N, C-alpha and C positions, 0 to 999 in steps of 0.2 A: 504494500500500500504506500510505503514511503516513496519508492521509485515512481509510482504512478502520480502521486501528488507533486513531487518535485519536478516532474517533467511538464507540468501544466504552465500555461502562460499566466500573466498577471490577471487576477480576478477570475480565473478559471478554477472551478471547484471539482475535486475528485470525490466520488461517492463509491464506496466498495460494495461488494456483494455482502449478504449476511453470512457471517462465518463465526467460528468460535474464537474468543479472545486468546491470545498467546502472550506469554511472558517469557522472554529469553528463548523463544523458539518452541516452547512447550505449551500445550493447551492448559489454560489456567484451571485450578481446582477450587471451587466447582466450575465445570464448564459454563461459560457465559456467552450467549450469542450477542454479537455486536455488529453495528454498521460503522465503518470509519469514514469520516469526512476530513479531507485534507485540502489545504490551499497553500501555495508557495507564498513566502513573505519576501517583499522587495524593499530595498532602501530607497531614499529619495532620488538617488541617481538612476534608479531602475535596475540595479544589480540584485540578483536573487541571493538572499542571505540565509534562508532556512525554509522550514515548512511547519505550519501549524496543523496538527492532527487532533481530532476529537473522536474518542470512542463513545458511541451511543449504544446503551444497552437495548437490545432488540427483543428481550423476553416478553414484554407486554404485548407486542405485536403478535408474537407466536402463540401467546396464551389465548388469543381471540378464537383460535381453532379448537379450544377445549370446552365447547358449549355442551353441557349435559342434556340440554333440551332437544338435541338433534335426534334422539331415538336411535333408529337403525342407520341413519345417515352418518357419513364420516367426512371430516374436513382434512385435507392434506394441504400443506403449505410447502411450495417448491421454490428452489432457486431457478435462475435462468437456464440451467442445464437439466432441469427436471429431477434434480436430487432433492431428497427430503430434508426440509428444515423442521417440519412438524408432521408426524405420522400418528395415527391412532395407537399404534404400538410403539411406545417410546424407544424401543431398541433400535428403530430405524432412524431416529432423529440424528441429523448431522453425521450419518454413517460415512459419508465421503471424507470427513475430517479424520477418520480412523482407517482409511484405506478400503472401505466397502464400496461396491459399485452399484448398489440398488438405486433404481430410479422408478418413476411413475410407470414406465413401460413394463416393468416387472409385474405390476398389478393389473394395468389396463393396456394390454398389447394393442398397439396401433394408436394410442392416445396422441403421441407427439405428431404423427402424420395428419391428425385431424385438427390440430391447433394451428391457427394462423401463424405463419413463420415470422411475421412482422408485428410484434405486440404493439398495441397502442392503448391510450387511456380509455378509449370508448369500447375496447374489446371485452365483451361479455358474451359468452356462448349461450346458445339455447341448450336445453338438455339434449345430450347425444347418448344414444345407447351403445355401450361397449360391454360385450358379454352380458352378464346378468345385472348390470348396474346402469342407471342413468347418471350421466356425469355433466357437470357444468363448471366453468372456470372463469376467472377474471384475472387479468394482468395488472399489476400495480407498480409504477416506477418508484425507485428509491430516491430519486433526486427531482428537484423542481423543474429541471430543464426537460423532463419527460422524454429523454433520448432513448430510454429503454435499453441502455447498455447493461445496466444492472436492475433487475426487477424481481418481484416475487409473484408467483402464480398461485392463487387460491383455488383449490379444486373441491367441489362438493360432490360426493358420490352417494346415491340413494339406490338401494336394491330395487329392481324392477317390480318385485312382488309387493313392495310397500306402495309404489305408485299405482299399481294395478288395484290393490285393495282399497286405496283411498278413492280411486276413480269409481269403483263399484259402489262404495258407500255414498259418494256424491250423487251418482245416478239413481240409486235406490231412494235417497232423500228427495230428489227432484220428482220422482214418480209419486211419492207420498203426498206431495203438495197438491 
């Protein structure tokens, strides 16, 4: 992140992907998800003198996926590579930081081929059926420039049986009226 931030022009901000904080090259204990924001610092003559980096704890953002009212539905929060930042099974969270290769494709084969390859702030999918799940996603940029170089993808998955059951109940309720 330092190299990325120091390579920026004056007033250009670097925003990292969500990753686990490291101290002296090792994942901190306890593991803490962070987003790093960096900007080069220039003197009055315009010479680059250093970099200001801020680590922002990203845990609150990831906790939004832990909604107990979801019932049988599940929320996955992914990085821009489709790797898990938050998974219903916490053993998958940040697996990429520990050398694991699990991605959303391992759960929903063909998911990434159905996702718009150019994320944008207005991109919210309709429900798409993948295997026995209905899946919807939204892409959210991590910086205000909305360049989508680094973003998170929130994925909601609902078993098709739940959707079918609710549709039948709704239809039955309408017939009763």
